[in-house]
C-alpha positions as CSV (number, residue, x, y, z in Angstrom):
1,X,0.0,0.0,0.0
2,X,1.4,3.4,-0.9
3,X,2.7,5.6,1.9
4,X,-0.1,8.2,1.6
5,X,-2.7,5.5,1.7
6,X,-1.1,4.0,4.9
7,X,-1.2,7.4,6.6
8,X,-4.8,8.0,5.5
9,X,-5.7,4.5,6.9
10,X,-4.2,5.5,10.2
11,X,-6.2,8.7,10.2
12,X,-9.4,6.8,9.6
13,X,-8.6,4.5,12.6
14,X,-7.9,7.5,14.8
15,X,-11.1,9.1,13.6
16,X,-13.2,6.6,15.5
17,X,-12.8,8.7,18.6
18,X,-11.3,5.8,20.6
19,X,-7.7,5.4,21.6
20,X,-5.8,3.2,19.2
21,X,-2.4,1.7,20.1
22,X,0.5,1.4,17.7
23,X,0.3,-2.4,18.1
24,X,-3.4,-2.3,16.9
25,X,-2.5,-0.1,13.9
26,X,0.4,-2.5,13.1
27,X,-1.8,-5.6,13.2
28,X,-4.7,-4.0,11.3
29,X,-2.6,-2.5,8.5
30,X,0.0,-5.4,8.5
31,X,3.0,-3.2,8.9
32,X,6.0,-3.0,11.1
33,X,5.4,-1.2,14.4
34,X,8.4,1.0,13.7
35,X,6.8,2.1,10.5
36,X,3.7,3.0,12.4
37,X,5.7,5.3,14.7
38,X,7.3,6.9,11.7
39,X,3.9,7.5,10.0
40,X,2.5,8.9,13.3
41,X,5.4,11.4,13.5
42,X,4.9,12.4,9.8
43,X,1.2,13.0,10.3
44,X,1.8,15.0,13.5
45,X,4.5,17.1,11.7
46,X,2.0,17.9,9.0
47,X,-0.3,19.6,11.6
48,X,-2.7,16.9,12.5
49,X,-3.4,17.1,16.3
50,X,-2.7,13.6,17.4
51,X,-2.8,13.1,21.2
52,X,-0.4,10.4,22.6
53,X,-1.2,9.0,26.0
54,X,1.4,6.6,27.5
55,X,0.7,3.8,29.9
56,X,-1.3,0.7,30.2
57,X,-4.6,2.3,29.0
58,X,-2.8,4.8,26.7
59,X,-2.8,5.1,22.9
60,X,-3.3,7.6,20.1
61,X,-6.4,9.7,19.5
62,X,-7.4,12.9,17.7
63,X,-8.5,16.2,19.2
64,X,-12.3,16.5,19.0
65,X,-12.3,19.4,16.6
66,X,-10.2,17.6,14.0
67,X,-12.7,14.7,13.9
68,X,-15.2,17.0,12.3
69,X,-12.7,18.3,9.6
70,X,-13.9,18.2,6.0
71,X,-11.5,15.4,5.2
72,X,-13.7,12.9,7.1
73,X,-17.3,11.8,6.6
74,X,-19.8,10.9,9.3
75,X,-22.0,7.8,9.0
76,X,-24.8,9.7,7.2
77,X,-22.4,11.1,4.6
78,X,-20.8,7.7,4.1
79,X,-24.2,6.2,3.5
80,X,-25.1,8.9,1.0
81,X,-21.9,8.1,-0.9
82,X,-22.7,4.4,-1.1
83,X,-26.3,5.2,-2.2
84,X,-24.9,7.6,-4.9
85,X,-22.8,4.8,-6.2
86,X,-25.9,2.6,-6.6
87,X,-27.8,5.3,-8.5
88,X,-24.7,6.0,-10.6
89,X,-24.5,2.4,-11.7
90,X,-28.2,2.4,-12.7
91,X,-27.6,5.5,-14.8
92,X,-24.6,4.0,-16.6
93,X,-22.4,6.7,-15.2
94,X,-18.8,6.4,-16.6
95,X,-17.2,7.2,-13.2
96,X,-18.7,4.3,-11.4
97,X,-15.4,2.5,-11.0
98,X,-13.7,5.5,-9.4
99,X,-16.7,6.0,-7.2
100,X,-16.6,2.4,-6.1
101,X,-12.9,2.8,-5.3
102,X,-13.6,5.8,-3.2
103,X,-16.3,4.1,-1.2
104,X,-14.1,1.0,-0.8
105,X,-11.6,3.2,1.0
106,X,-14.3,4.3,3.3
107,X,-14.9,0.7,4.2
108,X,-11.3,-0.1,4.6
109,X,-10.6,2.8,6.8
110,X,-13.7,2.7,9.0
111,X,-13.8,0.9,12.4
112,X,-16.1,-2.0,13.0
113,X,-18.9,0.0,14.6
114,X,-19.0,2.6,11.7
115,X,-18.9,-0.1,9.1
116,X,-21.7,-2.1,10.6
117,X,-23.9,1.0,10.9
118,X,-23.3,2.1,7.4
119,X,-23.9,-1.4,6.0
120,X,-27.3,-1.5,7.7
121,X,-28.3,1.6,5.8
122,X,-26.8,0.5,2.5
123,X,-28.7,-2.8,2.6
124,X,-31.9,-0.9,3.0
125,X,-31.8,0.5,-0.6
126,X,-31.7,-1.2,-4.0
127,X,-32.0,0.2,-7.5
128,X,-33.1,-2.2,-10.2
129,X,-31.2,-1.3,-13.3
130,X,-32.6,-1.5,-16.8
131,X,-30.8,-4.0,-19.1
132,X,-28.7,-2.3,-21.7
133,X,-27.5,-3.9,-24.9
134,X,-25.0,-1.2,-25.5
135,X,-22.8,0.6,-22.9
136,X,-22.4,4.4,-23.3
137,X,-19.7,4.7,-20.6
138,X,-16.8,5.2,-23.0
139,X,-18.6,8.0,-24.8
140,X,-19.7,9.6,-21.5
141,X,-16.2,9.8,-20.3
142,X,-14.9,11.3,-23.5
143,X,-17.8,13.8,-23.7
144,X,-17.5,14.9,-20.1
145,X,-13.8,15.6,-20.7
146,X,-14.6,17.6,-23.8
147,X,-17.3,19.6,-22.0
148,X,-14.8,20.3,-19.1
149,X,-11.9,21.3,-21.3
150,X,-14.0,23.1,-24.0
151,X,-12.9,21.3,-27.2
152,X,-15.0,20.1,-30.1
153,X,-15.8,16.4,-31.0
154,X,-16.4,14.7,-34.2
155,X,-19.2,12.1,-34.0
156,X,-20.9,9.7,-36.3
157,X,-24.6,9.9,-35.3
158,X,-27.5,7.7,-36.0
159,X,-30.7,9.8,-36.3
160,X,-34.0,8.5,-34.9
161,X,-36.1,6.6,-37.4
162,X,-33.3,6.7,-40.0
163,X,-30.7,4.2,-41.1
164,X,-28.5,7.1,-42.3
165,X,-25.4,7.9,-40.3
166,X,-24.4,11.6,-40.1
167,X,-21.0,13.1,-39.5
168,X,-21.3,15.9,-37.0
169,X,-18.8,18.4,-35.6
170,X,-20.2,19.4,-32.2
171,X,-19.2,21.8,-29.4
172,X,-20.5,20.0,-26.3
173,X,-21.9,22.5,-23.8
174,X,-23.5,20.2,-21.2
175,X,-24.5,16.5,-20.5
176,X,-28.0,15.7,-19.3
177,X,-29.4,12.5,-17.8
178,X,-33.2,12.4,-18.4
179,X,-35.7,9.5,-18.4
180,X,-33.0,6.8,-18.3
181,X,-31.1,8.3,-21.2
182,X,-28.0,10.4,-21.5
183,X,-27.9,13.4,-23.8
184,X,-25.3,15.9,-24.9
185,X,-26.3,19.4,-25.6
186,X,-24.1,21.5,-27.9
187,X,-23.6,23.6,-31.0
188,X,-23.8,21.5,-34.2
189,X,-21.7,22.9,-36.9
190,X,-23.6,21.0,-39.6
191,X,-26.9,22.6,-38.6
192,X,-25.3,25.9,-37.4
193,X,-27.5,25.7,-34.3
194,X,-27.7,24.3,-30.8
195,X,-29.0,20.7,-30.8
196,X,-29.4,17.7,-28.4
197,X,-28.0,14.3,-29.2
198,X,-28.8,11.0,-27.5
199,X,-25.5,9.4,-26.5
200,X,-26.7,5.8,-27.2
201,X,-27.2,6.8,-30.9
202,X,-23.5,7.8,-31.2
203,X,-21.7,5.3,-33.4
204,X,-18.2,6.7,-32.9
205,X,-16.6,9.7,-31.2
206,X,-13.3,11.4,-31.9
207,X,-12.0,14.5,-30.0
208,X,-10.5,17.3,-32.0
209,X,-8.0,20.1,-31.2
210,X,-10.6,22.8,-31.9
211,X,-11.6,24.8,-28.8
212,X,-14.8,26.7,-28.3
213,X,-16.3,29.2,-25.8
214,X,-19.6,28.2,-24.3
215,X,-22.3,31.0,-24.3
216,X,-22.1,32.8,-20.9
217,X,-25.7,32.5,-19.8
218,X,-26.6,29.3,-21.7
219,X,-28.8,26.8,-19.7
220,X,-28.8,23.3,-21.0
221,X,-31.8,22.4,-18.8
222,X,-33.9,25.3,-20.2
223,X,-32.9,24.4,-23.8
224,X,-33.7,20.7,-23.3
225,X,-37.0,21.3,-21.6
226,X,-38.1,23.9,-24.1
227,X,-37.5,21.6,-27.0
228,X,-38.9,18.6,-25.3
229,X,-42.0,20.3,-23.9
230,X,-42.7,23.4,-26.0
231,X,-44.8,26.1,-24.4
232,X,-48.4,26.5,-25.4
233,X,-48.6,30.2,-24.5
234,X,-49.7,32.5,-27.4
235,X,-50.2,29.5,-29.8
236,X,-53.1,29.0,-32.0
237,X,-55.1,25.8,-31.9
238,X,-54.6,25.3,-28.1
239,X,-57.6,23.7,-26.4
240,X,-58.2,22.3,-22.9
241,X,-59.2,18.7,-22.1
242,X,-60.6,17.5,-18.8
243,X,-60.5,14.0,-17.3
244,X,-62.0,12.7,-14.1
245,X,-61.2,9.7,-11.9
246,X,-59.7,8.3,-8.8
247,X,-57.4,10.8,-7.0
248,X,-54.4,8.5,-7.0
249,X,-54.8,7.8,-10.7
250,X,-55.0,11.5,-11.4
251,X,-51.9,12.0,-9.4
252,X,-50.1,9.6,-11.6
253,X,-51.3,11.2,-14.8
254,X,-50.5,14.7,-13.5
255,X,-46.9,13.6,-12.7
256,X,-46.4,12.1,-16.2
257,X,-43.2,13.4,-17.8
258,X,-45.3,14.9,-20.7
259,X,-48.8,15.6,-19.5
260,X,-47.7,16.9,-16.2
261,X,-46.1,19.9,-18.0
262,X,-49.5,21.0,-19.2
263,X,-51.7,20.7,-16.1
264,X,-53.7,23.9,-15.7
265,X,-56.1,23.0,-12.9
266,X,-56.5,20.2,-10.5
267,X,-59.1,19.1,-8.0
268,X,-59.5,15.9,-6.0
269,X,-61.4,14.1,-8.8
270,X,-60.7,16.1,-11.9
271,X,-57.7,17.5,-13.9
272,X,-57.6,20.1,-16.6
273,X,-54.9,20.2,-19.3
274,X,-54.1,22.7,-22.0
275,X,-52.6,21.3,-25.2
276,X,-52.3,21.9,-29.0
277,X,-55.2,20.3,-30.8
278,X,-53.0,18.1,-33.1
279,X,-51.0,16.8,-30.1
280,X,-54.2,16.2,-28.2
281,X,-55.7,13.9,-30.9
282,X,-52.4,12.3,-32.0
283,X,-50.6,11.3,-28.7
284,X,-53.0,11.8,-25.8
285,X,-55.3,8.8,-26.6
286,X,-52.4,6.4,-26.4
287,X,-51.2,7.9,-23.1
288,X,-54.6,7.6,-21.5
289,X,-55.6,4.1,-22.8
290,X,-53.4,2.2,-20.3
291,X,-55.5,3.6,-17.4
292,X,-58.6,1.7,-18.7
293,X,-61.8,2.5,-16.8
294,X,-60.0,4.3,-13.9
295,X,-60.4,7.6,-15.7
296,X,-63.0,9.2,-17.9
297,X,-62.6,11.9,-20.6
298,X,-65.1,14.7,-19.7
299,X,-64.3,17.0,-22.6
300,X,-63.8,17.7,-25.4
301,X,-66.1,15.4,-27.3
302,X,-63.5,15.2,-30.1
303,X,-61.1,13.5,-27.8
304,X,-63.7,11.0,-26.7
305,X,-64.4,10.1,-30.3
306,X,-60.7,9.8,-31.1
307,X,-60.3,7.4,-28.1
308,X,-63.0,5.2,-29.6
309,X,-61.4,5.3,-33.0
310,X,-58.0,4.2,-31.6
311,X,-59.7,1.4,-29.7
312,X,-61.4,0.2,-32.9
313,X,-58.1,0.3,-34.8
314,X,-56.4,-1.8,-32.1
315,X,-59.3,-4.3,-32.1
316,X,-59.1,-4.6,-35.9
317,X,-55.3,-5.0,-35.8
318,X,-55.5,-7.8,-33.2
319,X,-58.4,-9.7,-34.7
320,X,-57.6,-13.3,-35.7
């Protein structure tokens, strides 16, 4: 184990708040006791307030104020880091290995009481990951580096619904994780405009030596949301539709990633939405059908008729 890791391990043992003898440190870290004394001296010289108490019940400990130093994490903070690693793995985050190395150090350098308490909390949470046929981790790491350093990337991109592959030179501004997908937002030189790209549709990625300056007040979140969920204010052809039903079912619909953006009014048994007419009749019936008889369309009549048409089309399609 490198010298710095050994000294950090000693600090973690001292951080328990209990006295630790040189012999205990030697046995735990499997090092010569003279080496322990040398590391203790080095740590003390660096400014860490180690208290040494001689005698039968003596040992080393840290002054109370140093135990709360930013270098260390309490049990709640350690648990949060472990939980973050679980969520990062579910998201396909490229830095998962580094994060796992970090939390493994927390385990190695914690005393038995701390480790037991943290493990109790860690075992209480589990995230079920979606199966992925294609890993985006290598692209995520390269894109994050490009965003951080401000250089352009060449990508071969597969457009949705098309077999054609496009070559794009992109200035990546930000990365976004939304609805179980990773996106990169940046300036596309081919389109001469800011665009969003799904990372799982990138076929290949090559960094360039071209640098760029990100717009000072650019918000990737606002851009992404605006393009995903366009505003209906001051638009022609916008109408309201009303549904009624069980409160919990309406809660679920009003929290839907798309419909929730257009909720205008809500009561215990009714919800009012405001949408463009073509969107209402094209997409909404398919979003509402899975709720079966737990909801009912109150208005407009045109949406009721469209729901019936969609059902007839489905019945005809599945008839033997």
